[in-house]
C-alpha positions as CSV (number, residue, x, y, z in Angstrom):
1,X,112.2,89.8,90.2
2,X,114.1,92.2,92.4
3,X,116.4,90.4,95.2
4,X,115.2,92.4,98.4
5,X,118.8,92.6,100.2
6,X,117.1,94.8,103.1
7,X,114.9,91.8,104.3
8,X,118.1,89.9,105.4
9,X,120.0,92.7,106.6
10,X,118.4,96.2,107.1
11,X,122.0,97.6,107.9
12,X,123.2,97.5,104.2
13,X,123.7,101.0,103.2
14,X,124.4,100.2,99.5
15,X,125.1,97.7,96.8
16,X,125.9,97.3,93.3
17,X,122.9,96.2,91.0
18,X,122.2,96.2,87.3
19,X,119.3,98.1,85.6
20,X,116.7,95.7,84.1
21,X,113.7,98.1,83.4
22,X,113.1,101.9,83.1
23,X,109.5,103.0,83.0
24,X,106.7,104.9,84.2
25,X,106.9,103.3,87.6
26,X,110.5,104.3,87.9
27,X,113.9,102.4,87.7
28,X,113.7,98.6,88.6
29,X,117.2,97.0,89.5
30,X,118.0,93.2,89.7
31,X,118.8,93.9,93.5
32,X,118.3,96.6,95.8
33,X,118.7,97.9,99.7
34,X,115.7,100.3,99.2
35,X,112.7,99.3,101.2
36,X,109.5,99.8,99.2
37,X,106.5,101.5,100.7
38,X,104.3,98.9,102.8
39,X,103.1,97.7,106.1
40,X,102.7,101.3,107.2
41,X,106.6,101.8,106.7
42,X,107.4,104.7,104.3
43,X,109.6,104.0,101.0
44,X,113.2,104.7,101.0
45,X,114.9,107.5,99.4
46,X,118.6,107.8,98.2
47,X,120.5,107.7,95.1
48,X,121.5,105.6,92.2
49,X,124.9,106.2,91.1
50,X,126.5,105.4,87.7
51,X,129.2,106.9,85.4
52,X,129.6,109.9,87.4
53,X,125.8,110.5,87.6
54,X,123.8,110.7,90.7
55,X,120.0,110.0,90.2
56,X,118.1,111.2,93.3
57,X,115.5,108.7,94.3
58,X,112.6,110.3,96.2
59,X,110.4,107.3,96.7
60,X,110.4,103.5,96.5
61,X,107.5,101.3,95.6
62,X,106.3,97.8,95.0
63,X,105.8,97.2,91.4
64,X,102.7,96.5,89.7
65,X,101.7,94.7,86.7
66,X,99.0,96.1,83.7
67,X,96.3,95.0,86.0
68,X,97.4,97.0,88.9
69,X,98.3,94.0,90.7
70,X,101.7,93.7,92.8
71,X,104.4,92.3,90.9
72,X,107.7,91.0,92.3
73,X,109.8,93.8,91.5
74,X,110.6,97.1,93.1
75,X,110.5,100.3,91.5
76,X,112.9,103.4,92.6
77,X,111.0,106.7,91.8
78,X,113.1,109.4,90.7
79,X,112.8,112.9,92.4
80,X,111.5,115.7,90.6
81,X,113.8,117.4,88.2
82,X,116.1,114.4,87.5
83,X,115.0,114.0,83.9
84,X,118.6,114.6,82.8
85,X,120.3,112.1,85.0
86,X,117.6,109.7,84.3
87,X,118.0,109.9,80.6
88,X,121.7,108.7,80.9
89,X,120.5,105.4,82.2
90,X,119.7,102.6,80.0
91,X,118.6,98.7,80.5
92,X,121.9,96.7,81.4
93,X,123.8,99.5,83.1
94,X,125.5,98.9,86.5
95,X,124.7,100.9,89.2
96,X,125.2,101.5,92.9
97,X,122.1,101.9,94.9
98,X,122.8,103.8,97.8
99,X,120.1,104.5,100.6
100,X,119.5,107.6,102.8
101,X,121.0,106.1,105.8
102,X,120.0,108.7,108.3
103,X,116.4,108.8,107.0
104,X,116.3,104.9,107.0
105,X,117.8,104.6,110.6
106,X,115.0,106.8,111.9
107,X,112.4,104.6,110.0
108,X,114.1,101.5,111.7
109,X,114.2,103.0,115.4
110,X,110.5,104.1,115.0
111,X,109.6,100.7,113.6
112,X,111.1,98.6,116.4
113,X,109.3,100.9,118.9
114,X,105.9,100.1,117.3
115,X,106.5,96.5,118.4
116,X,107.5,97.8,122.0
117,X,104.0,99.5,121.8
118,X,102.3,96.2,120.9
119,X,103.9,94.8,124.0
120,X,102.9,97.7,126.1
121,X,99.4,98.0,124.6
122,X,98.3,94.3,124.1
123,X,95.3,95.1,121.7
124,X,94.7,94.4,117.8
125,X,96.1,97.2,115.5
126,X,93.9,98.8,112.9
127,X,96.3,101.5,111.5
128,X,99.8,102.2,111.4
129,X,102.1,104.8,109.9
130,X,105.8,104.9,110.2
131,X,107.7,108.0,108.8
132,X,111.1,109.5,109.4
133,X,109.5,112.1,111.6
134,X,106.8,110.3,113.6
135,X,105.2,107.0,113.9
136,X,101.6,106.1,115.0
137,X,99.7,103.1,115.8
138,X,95.8,102.9,116.0
139,X,94.8,100.5,118.7
140,X,91.2,98.7,118.7
141,X,90.2,99.4,122.0
142,X,88.0,101.8,124.3
143,X,89.7,101.9,127.3
144,X,92.1,105.1,127.8
145,X,95.7,105.3,127.6
146,X,98.3,107.1,129.5
147,X,101.0,109.0,127.9
148,X,103.5,109.2,130.3
149,X,103.1,105.4,131.3
150,X,103.7,104.4,127.7
151,X,106.6,106.9,127.5
152,X,108.1,105.3,130.6
153,X,107.2,101.8,129.4
154,X,109.2,102.5,126.2
155,X,112.1,103.8,128.0
156,X,112.2,100.7,130.3
157,X,112.4,98.4,127.3
158,X,115.0,100.6,125.4
159,X,117.2,100.4,128.4
160,X,116.7,96.6,129.0
161,X,118.6,96.3,125.7
162,X,116.5,93.4,124.1
163,X,117.6,91.6,120.7
164,X,115.6,92.0,117.8
165,X,116.0,88.9,115.4
166,X,114.6,88.2,112.1
167,X,113.5,85.1,111.4
168,X,110.5,83.1,109.8
169,X,107.8,80.6,110.2
170,X,106.2,78.2,107.7
171,X,102.3,78.9,106.7
172,X,101.5,76.0,108.6
173,X,102.9,77.4,111.8
174,X,101.0,80.7,111.4
175,X,97.8,78.9,110.7
176,X,98.4,77.2,114.0
177,X,98.6,80.2,116.1
178,X,96.7,83.2,114.2
179,X,97.2,85.1,117.5
180,X,100.4,86.0,116.1
181,X,98.9,88.4,113.7
182,X,98.4,91.8,115.6
183,X,97.2,93.7,112.3
184,X,93.5,93.9,111.8
185,X,93.9,95.5,108.4
186,X,97.2,93.7,106.7
187,X,97.7,90.0,106.6
188,X,101.4,88.7,106.0
189,X,102.0,87.8,102.6
190,X,101.7,84.2,101.5
191,X,102.8,81.9,98.6
192,X,106.7,81.3,99.4
193,X,105.8,78.7,102.0
194,X,107.7,80.8,104.8
195,X,106.5,84.1,106.6
196,X,109.1,86.6,107.8
197,X,109.0,87.3,111.5
198,X,110.5,89.9,113.9
199,X,111.1,88.7,117.4
200,X,112.0,91.1,120.2
201,X,113.6,89.9,123.4
202,X,114.8,86.4,124.6
203,X,112.3,83.9,123.0
204,X,110.1,86.7,121.9
205,X,109.0,87.6,125.4
206,X,108.5,91.2,124.4
207,X,107.0,90.8,120.9
208,X,106.9,88.2,118.5
209,X,104.9,88.9,114.9
210,X,105.0,88.5,111.3
211,X,106.8,91.7,109.8
212,X,108.3,92.7,106.5
213,X,110.0,96.0,107.7
214,X,113.3,97.2,108.8
215,X,114.5,97.3,112.5
216,X,117.2,97.9,114.6
217,X,119.3,94.8,116.0
218,X,118.8,95.9,119.9
219,X,116.3,98.0,121.5
220,X,119.3,100.1,123.0
221,X,119.6,101.4,119.5
222,X,116.1,103.3,119.5
223,X,117.3,106.1,121.9
224,X,115.0,108.5,123.2
225,X,111.6,107.9,122.0
226,X,108.3,109.6,123.5
227,X,104.4,109.4,123.1
228,X,103.6,112.7,121.9
229,X,99.9,112.2,121.8
230,X,97.0,109.9,122.3
231,X,93.9,110.7,120.5
232,X,90.6,109.0,120.5
233,X,89.9,108.4,116.8
234,X,86.7,106.6,116.9
235,X,84.5,104.9,119.5
236,X,86.5,101.9,119.4
237,X,90.2,103.5,118.2
238,X,92.9,105.0,120.4
239,X,95.8,106.6,118.2
240,X,99.2,106.6,119.8
241,X,101.8,108.9,118.1
242,X,105.4,108.6,118.7
243,X,108.2,111.1,118.3
244,X,112.0,111.4,118.9
245,X,112.8,113.2,122.2
């Protein structure tokens, strides 16, 4: 099992760790600051440093067992051409896992902005993609959306400097308030008894929902994000695309 340090502190840029497995899925560590692809957010990239060697990591994925089901470990996927560096690693080696912070911070800013969009467009979400260069949310709705009005709304919420707080609720609390889940396609992971949440604004007045991604600590840190495009993807889907100004 990989200890997911990024869940509690998205600002950790690196950590020491021990190699516990090396295989087709990638390098598995006992702990990591690397976020794996999931919930619409891209996996982290960066490097594993050991003994003067730097192994470039191109992607991070949730591990899978022999049956293809998700397993409780995280695989760090080496970049192409890293065979020589990878061959120097062995199980039990100590490493420093160092995330590409500039890329991660862009993901954090975009992911937090999608929560602001959920406040501005109070409709269920049926698709999401968060990359370092753009983000998009697909809303289950038929009414048109105004690009300028949404951009102005985002700027207002950013300027208000709302706190963004990581918390958790019990399975029972979620069952009692199912409207907290705003995604139609992805359900919060269960099994531990507690579900991670993100609360934006005092008492979650801007947004409050289950979420496992990485976020900035205050909306002021998002900076200038604008709506670059609104598309009608189907009769019941409106796509909002975000970019940095």
